[in-house]
N, C-alpha and C positions, 0 to 999 in steps of 0.2 A: 557511424550511425548509432543512435541510442536505441537499445533494446530494453524497453520498459515493461517488466513483468508485473501485471496487476494481479496479485493474489487476492481472492475474494475477501471483502470486508476488511481491507487494510488501508483504506484511504485512497484507493486508486482513482476514483472518480474526481476527487478534489485535485489530485496530482495531474490528471488528464488536463484539467483546465489551466493548471500552471504551465504545463508543456505547450499547450496551444497559445497561451499568452506570450511565451518566450519565442517559439519558433514559427508561429502562425498556423492557422487551421490546415492549410494545404500541405504543410510539411510534416504534420503529425498524422500518421496512418493508424486509425483505430481498428484493432484486430480482435473482434469479438465474434466467436462462432465461425471463423474462417480458417485460421491456421492454429492448431493446438500443439502439435508435436513435429518431429523431424520429418516424418512421412508426409504430413500435410504440407510442410514448407517446401519439400522437393516437388510435389505434384502441383502446387499452387503458387509457386514462386513468381509467376507472371502477374499475380494479383497485387503484388507490392508495388506501389507507384514509384516511378523512376526518381522523382524528386523528393522522396520522403527523407526527412532528417531524423525522424523518430518513429519507432514502431511501439505501440502501446496497447495492451489488452490482456485478456486471459489466455495464457499459453505457458507451456513448460519452459523453464529457463534455457534448456538446450535445444529448443525448437529451431533456432536460426543458426546453430553452430556451423552448419555446412554451407548454407546459402548466404549468410552474412558473417563470415569468419572473423572480420575485424570489428564487429559490433561491440559497443560498450554497454555492458549489462547494468541495469539499475532495478531496484525493487523496494518495497516497503513492507515492514513487518508490524505485527501487533501482538499484544499479550494473547496467548492462545485461548484463554478462557473467554475474554471479551470478544475475540474473533468468532468463535463458534456460537456464542450466545447471540451476537449480532446477526450472524447468518440465519439463525432460527427465526428471529423476529423480522428479519428482512423478507424471508419466504412467507411469513404470515401476512405481511403488508402487501407484498408483490409476488403472488404465486407465479412460478415459472414452470409451465408444463413440459419444457424441454429438459429440465433438470431432474434426474432420477431421485435425488434426495428430497427435493421439494414435492415430487409426486407421492413419495412414500409418506412424507409428513402429513399431507392432506388426506391421502387414502386411509391411513391408519389412525389419524388424529393423534399424532405423537406429542407427548409432553416434552418439555425441554430436556429432561434427563435421557429419555429414549432417543431423541433426535441426536444428542451428543454422542450416543453410543453407536450410531451408525458408523461402519468402518470408513466410509468416504468422508466423514466429518472429523476424523481423527488425524492429527499431524498433516493437515492440508498444506501448511506453509512448506514443510519439508518436502512434500510431494512436488510442489511447484518449483522448488529449488533444483529438483532433478539430479541430486547427487553432487551438485556444485558447492564447493566451500564458499564461505562469505568473502574470502579474498579474491574470488573470481569476479566479484561485482565491483564496478568502479564506485558505486554508491548504494548504500542500504539505509533507507530512512526508517525512523520509528514513528508510527502514527501518533502515539500519545505525546510525542515531542515534535510536532509538525514544524513549527517555526524554526527551531534549532536545526532540524534536519534540512530544511530548505536552505538555510544559511550554508551548510556544508555542501549541498548539491550545487549551489550557485558558485561557490569557491572552486569546486572540482572541475566544473565545466566552463568557468569564465563567463557566466551570464548573470543577469539580474533577475531575481525572483521576487514575488510580492512579499511585503513585510507582513501583511495580514493575509493568511491563507484562506482560500474559498471554503465554504461549507457546503458540501454536496452529499446527496444520498443519506441524509441524517434521519435517525429514528426520533420522531417528534415526542415520543413518550418516555425517553430516557432523561432522568433528572440530573444526573451527575456525570463525572468523568468515566466511571465504571458502572457496569450493570450490577444491581443489587440482587444477589442470589444467596441462598443459605450457604453457610460455611461448608457443610458436608458436600454440597453439590459443586462448589468451587474446587474443593480438594479432589473430588471424583473426576471432574473434567481435566484438571491438571494431570492426574494420574494417567488419563487416556491420551494425553498429548505431551509426553515427556520429550520426544524428539523436538517438537516445536518449541517447547519451553527452553531447551538447551540452546537452540540456535537463536532464539529471541534474546536470552540473557547475554550471549556472546555479542550479538549485534548492538545491544545497548551499551556494553562496555566499549566496543569499537567506536560508537558515536561519541561517547565521552572523550575518548582520545582524539578523535577528529576535530571536535569543537575546540580543544586546546590548541590544535595546530592551525585552525582557521583564523585568518585575520579578523579582528573585531570590527574595524571600520565599516566593512560591508554591511554589518547587521543593521545599522541605522541609515536609511537613505537620506539624501541631501535635505529634503524638506523637514525631516525630523531633527537633523542636526541644527538646522537654522532655528527650529522651535525651542531648542534648549534641552538640557538633560532631563528636566522634569517631564516635558512633553514626550520625550522618547521613552521614558520609563512607563508612562501611562499607556502609550500605544503598545508597548511590549506586553503589558499585562492583559490588554484587550485581545491581542493576537493569540496569547496562550489560551485564553478562555474560548476563543472561536475554534481552536484546534481540537477541542475535546470530543466532539461527536461527529463521527463519520460512519 
C-alpha cells in the first residue's frame, strides 16, 4: 500500500488527482482531518477502507508505521521559502477556522514576515517527515520539477502517469515560478527554515540521480512518439510551464 504524505503547499492536491487517475477513486483513501499520528491510526484503523491501494492526506510520515508496516512511503517537497509564502496567501484566500495559524493570521492581521515567524510555520516539511530519513521513502518528488518527478514515480511503481500534470489549488495572483519577495525577507525565511532547506537540497540531489537511472522511453507516451521529436519537445515545454504553480 502506498502511504502518500501530503505536506501542506507542496503539490499534494495535484498529486492526489494523479493517484486517483492511476488507481481509481475507490482505491485512494483521502485522509484529511481523520488520522494524523500513530495514536489516531491505532484508534481509528477501522476507518481505512479494506480495498484501499493508497492512503493520501495530511498526516505525519510515521502515522501508519504500526498499522500498515509494509506501506511504501511517498511525499513531495518544495523550496521552504515558496512553501511558507504559499501557505500565507492560501490562508488569505481560503480561511481555515480549524487551523490555529490561520486563526492567528486573521485575528492579529499578520503580515507575511510575522506569519513566517510563527513557530508552527517553521520547518514544517521536517516536522511531517517525523524523523524519517529520505531513504525511508520509496519516492520523494520535487514540486518545482513535477513532470520529471512523475517520471521517476511511474518508474518506481511500474505505472503510467500523465505527461502533463494537473494544476490544482493554484494561486491565481502569482505571476512566475517563485513568489517575488524582498531579498532580505527571502534570506530571513531561509534562516528560519534551515532544517527544511537541508532536506530539500538533499531531495533535489537525489532526484537528479534518480532521473539518470530512470529509463527515458517512459517519458514520452506513445502518441507523442508518433508525433515526432519536435512535438514531444513542445509538449514537454508545456508540461513544465503547467507545473510551476500549485
